[in-house]
C-alpha positions as MATLAB code, in Angstrom:
seq = 'MQLPKLVALALLAATTAADYVDVTTICNSWGGGCSSYGIWHTAYGRFDVDFNEGCRDPDVPSLNWMCIDWPNQRAHFNFDGQPKRCLVKMTEEYQPTIRLSRWDEVGCYW';
ca = [
      -5.914  -11.022   45.525;
      -7.041  -14.637   45.935;
      -7.197  -15.348   42.187;
      -3.402  -15.453   41.630;
      -3.023  -17.869   44.552;
      -5.745  -20.119   43.155;
      -4.164  -20.095   39.707;
      -0.752  -20.934   41.177;
      -2.206  -23.817   43.188;
      -4.055  -25.148   40.146;
      -0.866  -25.054   38.062;
       1.088  -26.796   40.796;
      -1.531  -29.530   41.073;
      -1.591  -29.989   37.293;
       2.163  -30.338   37.011;
       2.570  -32.743   39.910;
      -0.201  -35.046   38.665;
       1.306  -35.596   35.208;
       2.373  -39.087   34.171;
       5.929  -39.884   33.112;
       7.882  -42.917   31.973;
      11.470  -43.879   32.784;
      12.717  -45.902   29.803;
      15.671  -48.263   29.527;
      16.805  -49.216   26.025;
      19.242  -52.101   25.712;
      21.133  -52.607   22.453;
      23.186  -55.600   21.383;
      26.883  -54.747   21.491;
      27.482  -56.448   18.108;
      25.157  -54.053   16.280;
      21.917  -55.997   16.511;
      18.576  -54.551   17.481;
      17.513  -52.656   20.559;
      14.700  -53.302   23.015;
      12.996  -50.717   25.235;
      11.013  -51.123   28.405;
       9.691  -48.514   30.781;
       8.334  -47.861   34.222;
       5.128  -45.833   33.895;
       4.592  -43.520   36.871;
       0.976  -42.493   37.520;
      -0.944  -41.091   40.465;
      -2.022  -44.705   41.097;
       1.355  -46.408   41.132;
       4.176  -47.618   38.892;
       3.760  -50.136   36.091;
       6.179  -51.985   33.796;
       5.462  -51.375   30.093;
       6.843  -52.467   26.728;
       8.192  -49.223   25.259;
       9.235  -50.459   21.820;
       8.082  -48.720   18.619;
       4.411  -49.111   17.723;
       0.979  -49.351   19.330;
      -0.183  -51.808   21.966;
      -2.628  -52.486   24.778;
      -0.371  -52.365   27.852;
      -1.038  -54.172   31.093;
      -1.809  -51.004   33.081;
      -5.186  -50.581   34.804;
      -7.563  -48.374   32.743;
      -4.885  -47.663   30.092;
      -6.549  -48.703   26.832;
      -3.701  -48.194   24.381;
      -0.408  -46.442   23.845;
       1.620  -45.724   20.737;
       5.360  -45.087   20.798;
       6.939  -43.064   17.969;
      10.694  -43.329   18.550;
      11.785  -41.484   15.346;
       9.821  -38.393   16.466;
      10.576  -38.943   20.183;
       6.928  -38.860   21.211;
       4.105  -41.120   22.364;
       0.372  -40.916   22.946;
      -1.997  -42.925   25.087;
      -5.580  -43.162   26.313;
      -7.021  -43.917   29.744;
     -10.703  -44.783   30.288;
     -12.938  -41.707   30.023;
     -10.137  -39.322   29.044;
      -9.043  -37.717   25.786;
      -5.768  -38.682   24.125;
      -2.763  -37.734   26.243;
       0.845  -37.365   25.110;
       4.457  -37.844   26.168;
       7.719  -36.530   24.725;
      11.279  -37.631   25.375;
      12.828  -35.010   27.640;
      16.218  -36.430   28.606;
      18.512  -39.189   27.454;
      21.723  -40.579   28.915;
      23.994  -42.876   26.915;
      26.084  -45.711   28.288;
      27.989  -48.323   26.203;
      25.077  -50.708   25.489;
      22.205  -48.967   27.256;
      20.220  -45.726   26.947;
      18.213  -44.228   29.797;
      15.516  -41.704   28.929;
      12.675  -39.882   30.616;
       9.400  -39.213   28.825;
       7.160  -36.540   30.366;
       3.512  -35.809   29.750;
       2.844  -32.706   27.646;
      -0.155  -31.204   25.912;
      -0.854  -33.051   22.670;
       0.138  -31.095   19.578;
       0.025  -33.907   16.991;
];
């Protein structure tokens, strides 16, 4: 009888500890380029990150690198002592010259 409770608690802990990023993308109203920045939410705080296409070494403690793949709406990253972890774009809201999106951590499948 205790096993189902333990499994439920483990799943709850795993889902509440996942990282996510709130991203704001600003586009020029005259059709120029867009720029994206995010707020990375971790168990250790919130951090501002460059969320434009490509790979970089962000200024987040223990985060070694992250790669953003906008065309496929996914990203992957690596913290010290951990395997590759992944994010996918879950929601997006459009406004005239701005896009707001949320990227949630998922199991890596790429």
